C-alpha positions in Angstrom: 6.2 110.2 21.2 6.2 112.4 18.3 4.9 111.4 14.9 8.5 112.0 13.8 9.6 109.7 16.5 7.5 107.4 15.4 8.6 107.5 12.2 12.1 107.3 12.7 11.9 104.2 15.5 9.9 101.9 12.6 12.8 103.1 10.1 15.8 102.3 12.8 13.2 98.9 14.0 13.0 97.8 9.6 16.8 98.4 9.6 17.4 96.4 12.2 14.5 93.4 11.3 16.1 93.3 7.6 20.2 92.6 9.2 19.2 90.3 11.7 15.8 88.3 10.4 12.6 88.6 11.8 13.0 85.9 15.6 16.0 87.7 16.1 14.7 91.3 15.3 11.5 90.7 18.0 14.1 88.9 20.5 16.0 92.2 20.5 12.6 94.2 20.9 11.4 92.2 23.5 14.8 92.4 25.3 15.0 96.8 25.0 11.4 96.6 26.5 12.3 94.6 29.5 15.3 96.5 29.8 13.9 100.1 29.7 10.7 98.5 31.8 12.9 97.4 34.3 14.7 100.9 34.6 11.5 102.9 34.6 10.0 101.1 37.3 13.1 101.3 39.3 13.0 105.0 39.1 9.6 105.2 40.3 10.4 102.9 43.2 13.3 104.8 44.0 11.7 108.3 43.8 9.2 107.1 46.4 11.1 104.7 48.4 14.7 106.6 48.1 17.6 105.6 46.2 19.7 104.3 48.7 17.7 102.6 51.4 17.3 98.9 51.0 14.2 99.0 48.9 16.3 101.0 46.4 19.7 98.1 46.1 16.5 95.3 46.4 15.2 96.9 43.3 18.5 97.1 41.4 19.2 93.8 42.5 16.3 92.0 41.1 16.3 94.5 38.2 19.9 93.2 37.2 18.7 89.9 37.8 15.6 90.3 35.2 17.8 92.0 32.7 20.5 89.2 32.4 17.8 86.3 32.3 16.3 88.8 29.0 19.7 88.8 28.0 20.6 85.4 27.9 17.2 83.8 26.6 17.6 86.6 23.6 21.0 85.1 23.3 19.7 81.1 23.5 17.1 82.8 20.8 20.0 84.5 18.7 22.3 81.5 18.3 19.7 78.8 17.8 18.6 81.3 14.8 21.9 81.2 13.5 22.6 77.5 13.7 19.2 76.9 12.4 19.7 78.6 9.5 23.6 77.2 9.3 21.8 73.7 8.8 19.0 74.6 6.2 22.2 76.0 4.3 24.1 72.7 4.6 21.1 70.6 4.0 20.5 73.0 0.8 23.5 73.0 -0.5 24.0 69.2 -0.3 20.3 68.3 -1.8 20.4 70.7 -4.3 23.9 71.4 -5.4 25.0 68.0 -6.2 27.2 67.4 -9.0 26.0 65.3 -11.9 
């Protein structure tokens, strides 16, 4: 990866992190990493064993399972962060914004 690509990738990650928050940003990055790893390993295995054979189909199926599990985990983390933020904001508002 060139320095230009690294800088752009870094700026893109910072923008996403600012939009989603740290935990959700890390979760999305981990999810993307898993997807890329599964895709790359699948391509390598299929290039060796052949595209349409039993091994290739097994690699596709197992890759899809891993990707779906990763997506589900990322969704759960995102929803947990959202719910925690809402609960904290509600508690903070009730505690510190009382009318006197």
